[in-house]
Structures are given as structure tokens and as C-alpha cells.
C-alpha positions in Angstrom: -14.6 -21.3 101.9 -15.7 -23.5 104.7 -13.0 -22.3 107.2 -15.6 -22.5 110.0 -18.0 -25.0 108.4 -20.9 -26.0 110.7 -19.5 -24.1 113.7 -22.2 -22.5 115.8 -21.2 -18.8 116.3 -22.9 -16.1 118.5 -22.1 -12.6 117.4 -23.2 -9.7 119.7 -23.7 -6.2 118.4 -24.3 -7.8 115.0 -26.8 -5.4 113.4 -24.2 -3.0 112.1 -20.5 -2.3 111.7 -17.9 -4.8 112.8 -20.5 -7.3 114.1 -22.4 -7.3 110.9 -19.3 -7.7 108.7 -18.0 -10.5 110.9 -21.3 -12.4 110.9 -21.5 -12.1 107.1 -18.0 -13.4 106.6 -18.4 -16.2 109.1 -21.6 -17.2 107.3 -19.9 -17.2 104.0 -17.2 -19.5 105.5 -19.9 -22.0 106.6 -20.8 -21.1 110.1 -24.3 -21.3 111.7 -25.0 -17.8 113.1 -26.8 -16.4 116.0 -27.1 -12.6 115.7 -27.8 -10.4 118.8 -28.3 -6.7 119.2 -30.7 -4.1 120.6 -31.4 -2.7 117.1 -34.1 -5.1 116.1 -34.9 -3.8 112.6 -31.3 -3.8 111.5 -30.6 -7.1 113.2 -33.5 -8.8 111.4 -32.2 -7.3 108.1 -28.8 -8.7 108.8 -30.3 -12.1 109.5 -32.2 -12.0 106.2 -29.0 -11.1 104.3 -27.3 -14.1 105.8 -30.3 -16.4 104.8 -29.9 -15.2 101.3 -26.4 -16.6 101.0 -27.7 -19.9 102.2 -26.6 -20.0 105.8 -28.6 -21.0 108.9 -29.2 -17.9 111.2 -31.6 -16.4 113.7 -31.7 -13.0 115.4 -32.3 -12.3 119.1 -32.9 -9.0 120.9 -30.1 -8.8 123.5 -28.9 -6.3 126.0 -25.4 -7.6 126.8 -25.4 -6.0 130.2 -28.3 -8.2 131.3 -27.4 -11.7 132.7 -31.0 -13.1 132.2 -30.8 -12.0 128.6 -27.4 -13.8 128.2 -29.0 -16.9 129.7 -31.9 -16.6 127.2 -29.5 -16.3 124.3 -27.5 -19.4 125.3 -30.7 -21.4 125.9 -32.1 -20.4 122.5 -28.8 -21.2 120.8 -28.5 -24.6 122.4 -32.2 -25.4 121.7 -31.8 -24.5 118.0 -28.3 -25.8 117.3 -27.3 -28.0 120.2 -24.0 -26.4 121.0 -21.9 -23.2 121.0 -18.6 -23.3 119.3 -17.6 -19.6 119.0 -18.6 -16.4 120.8 -17.7 -13.1 119.3 -18.1 -10.5 122.1 -18.4 -7.5 119.8 -21.2 -5.3 121.3 -19.9 -2.0 122.6 -20.3 1.7 122.8 -17.8 4.6 122.4 -18.0 8.1 123.6 -16.1 10.3 126.0 -15.4 13.6 127.7 -12.8 15.3 129.8 -12.3 13.3 133.0 -13.4 16.1 135.3 -16.7 16.2 133.4 -17.3 12.4 133.5 -20.3 11.3 135.6 -20.5 8.1 137.6 -23.8 7.3 135.9 -22.2 7.5 132.4 -19.1 5.6 133.6 -21.3 2.7 134.9 -23.4 2.6 131.8 -20.4 2.3 129.5 -18.7 -0.3 131.6 -21.9 -2.3 131.8 -21.9 -2.8 128.0 -18.2 -2.8 127.1 -16.8 -4.8 130.1 -19.7 -6.4 132.0 -21.1 -7.6 128.7 -17.8 -9.4 127.8 -17.7 -10.9 131.3 -21.2 -12.2 131.1 -20.9 -13.6 127.6 -17.6 -15.3 128.5 -19.0 -16.8 131.7 -22.0 -18.3 129.9 -20.1 -19.4 126.8 -17.7 -21.3 128.9 -20.5 -23.2 130.6 -22.0 -24.0 127.2 -18.7 -25.0 125.6 -17.7 -27.2 128.6 -20.9 -29.2 128.0 -20.3 -29.6 124.3 -19.6 -32.9 122.5 -16.7 -32.7 122.3 -16.1 -29.9 124.8 -14.3 -26.8 123.6 -14.6 -23.6 121.6 -13.2 -20.2 120.9 -14.1 -16.8 122.5 -13.2 -13.7 120.6 -13.3 -10.4 122.6 -13.3 -7.1 120.7 -11.1 -4.7 122.5 -9.4 -1.7 120.8 -6.2 0.1 120.4 -7.7 2.2 123.2 -7.2 -0.8 125.4 -3.5 -0.6 124.8 -2.7 3.1 124.8 -4.3 6.2 126.3 -6.5 8.5 124.2 -7.5 11.9 125.5 -11.2 12.4 126.6 -11.8 8.6 126.3 -11.0 7.6 129.8 -14.0 5.4 130.4 -13.7 3.8 127.0 -10.0 3.1 127.4 -10.5 1.7 130.8 -13.3 -0.7 129.5 -11.2 -1.9 126.6 -8.1 -2.3 128.7 -10.2 -4.4 131.1 -11.3 -6.5 128.1 -7.6 -7.0 127.2 -6.5 -8.3 130.6 -9.7 -10.2 131.3 -9.1 -12.1 128.1 -5.7 -13.1 129.2 -6.8 -14.2 132.6 -9.7 -16.4 131.2 -7.4 -17.8 128.5 -4.9 -18.9 131.1 -7.7 -20.4 133.3 -9.2 -22.3 130.3 -5.8 -23.6 129.2 -4.7 -24.7 132.8 -8.1 -26.4 133.3 -7.8 -28.3 130.1 -11.1 -27.0 128.8 -10.0 -26.8 125.1 -11.4 -23.2 125.0 -9.2 -20.5 123.4 -9.8 -16.9 124.3 -8.2 -14.1 122.3 -8.8 -10.3 121.8 -8.8 -8.2 118.7 -7.6 -4.6 118.8 -8.9 -2.5 115.9 -7.7 0.9 115.0 -10.2 3.4 113.7 -12.6 1.6 111.4 -15.2 3.3 109.3 -18.4 2.2 111.0 -21.6 3.9 112.1 -20.2 4.1 115.6 -17.2 6.1 114.4 -19.3 8.3 112.1 -21.7 9.1 115.0 -18.7 9.9 117.3 -17.2 12.2 114.7 -20.6 13.9 114.1 -20.9 14.6 117.8 -17.5 16.3 117.9 -17.5 18.4 114.7 -17.5 17.8 110.9 -17.5 14.2 109.9 -15.3 14.6 106.8 -12.8 16.7 108.6 -12.8 14.1 111.4 -12.3 11.3 108.9 -9.3 13.0 107.3 -7.8 13.5 110.8 -8.4 9.9 111.6 -6.8 8.8 108.4 -3.6 10.7 109.3 -3.3 8.9 112.6 -2.5 5.6 110.8 0.9 5.1 109.1 -0.9 3.3 106.2 -2.6 6.6 105.5 -6.2 5.7 106.1 -8.6 4.2 108.6 -9.8 0.6 108.2 -13.0 -1.1 106.8 -15.2 -3.5 108.7 -14.0 -6.5 106.7 -10.4 -5.8 107.9 -11.6 -6.9 111.3 -13.9 -9.6 110.1 -10.9 -11.4 108.5 -9.3 -11.5 112.0 -12.5 -12.8 113.6 -12.8 -15.6 111.1 -9.1 -16.5 111.7 -9.6 -16.7 115.5 -12.9 -18.6 115.1 -11.3 -21.2 112.8 -9.0 -24.1 113.6 -6.2 -22.2 111.8 -5.6 -20.4 115.1 -5.6 -23.6 117.2 -2.2 -22.6 118.8 -3.4 -19.1 119.8 -4.8 -18.2 123.2 -4.6 -15.1 125.3 -3.2 -13.2 122.3 -3.8 -9.7 121.1 -4.5 -9.5 117.4 -3.8 -5.9 116.5 -5.4 -4.7 113.3 -4.8 -1.0 113.3 -3.0 0.3 110.1 0.1 0.8 112.3 -1.6 3.1 114.8 0.2 1.6 117.8 3.7 1.3 116.3 4.4 5.0 116.4 
């Protein structure tokens, strides 16, 4: 308990899945939480669940591809809590098609959320963290195993997550060289049983058949659970990871070692 006690943490895409699990675990470990999402009913329910365990929390509607909305989130966080200690850039979307069928409109839409959203969040988090007393913080960017290896029919998604991976390293190096005391790391999940994965499987065939196929892709024999990633988020948010920056935390059941 109290691994992130009194740290102010913003979690995007926090209504469901990895974001929800991460926010809950961070709250149990003592953090003050700002939840953001576009799914308002689910986001408010997540905030209520966190209140019930005794943690401070509020929810904001937030399209991560919008810079004015990022500015609003940061202003509201600073007004309520006075600082930003941790940003978890979790919001994202996953779908795909053969590359010759991809449209520029869809490509831009996916990049605006998965990559532009990380850029905007990182930009405004650094500004807030530099102004902190004392200055500093941690930025955690959710990438994917798809940001490390190619997956058929997921060209846009792989590109966005590969961009998150290298953007993380660039910003981590900048922050370290500038002496900002801001650590920036990425997490690379394998397949995790979340609503996003269920929806993807439902769009491409039978969900249970898809899950069994996904299980077989991982040497450990099964896909992961949201808490598997949440444990990594808490570690990178905590001072236990004070000597880590620009790193790739791969939590994938062995997917990428084959």
C-alpha cells in the first residue's frame, strides 16, 4: 500500500479496460486520480468506484486528439490538486484492414488518438511538471507489442504504437539531458482481455474462437488480464522505478520472445 501515496495521476481512456484497472490500482496505492475518457457514463462509474475505496478522484470528458481539451484537463487538475505528478497516456483505439484497403481518413483518425494524443498529453504534462514544487514527474505511454513487431492487417495500429515507442525514447532523453527530473517510459502489452480486444474479435469472427487463438499466441498459454498491465503502471508511477527512463516494459506472456 501507499506506493504512490499523494501523487496526482491523470489516466486517459480510464473508463474501461487497462485505464480503469490502472486507475483503480493507483488509487488503492494512495494516488489522487483524474480520470478522462469520452465514455462519460462509464467514466463517472469508475470515479464512483474509486471514491468508494476512499481516494480523491474526479472525471473529465476528454478527446485526447484535441489540444484545447488537453489544456482544459491540465487546468482542472492544477486547480483541484495543485500539481501533476504522473500522466498515464492510455487512451487508444485498435482496428485494421489490409493495407490496400486502408483509407487516409481512417489512418488519420487512428493516428490522431493513438499518436497525436500521446504527443499532446506529453507536451502539456511536461509543462505542468516543470512548474511543480519540486519540479518533476513520470509519464507512462501505453504502446503495444504491435509497436515492436509487425502484425498483418494492423498497419496503422502498428505504426501508431511504434511511433509511441520511439517518441517515448526521444522525450525521455530530452528530459534527462535538460535536468527536468521527468521520467518517460513505455509499456508494451500483449493481448489483454479487455472490451477493446473483445470488440475487435467480434468484428472479425467468433469471440471465443478468437480468444483461443489469441491464447495460443502466447508461450504462457493465455492472454493477459488488465491488472497484469496495471501492476506495471504502478511500478513506473512509483519511486521504485526512479532509475528507469526511455525503457520498454514488455508485459506480453512471452509473445515477442518467439
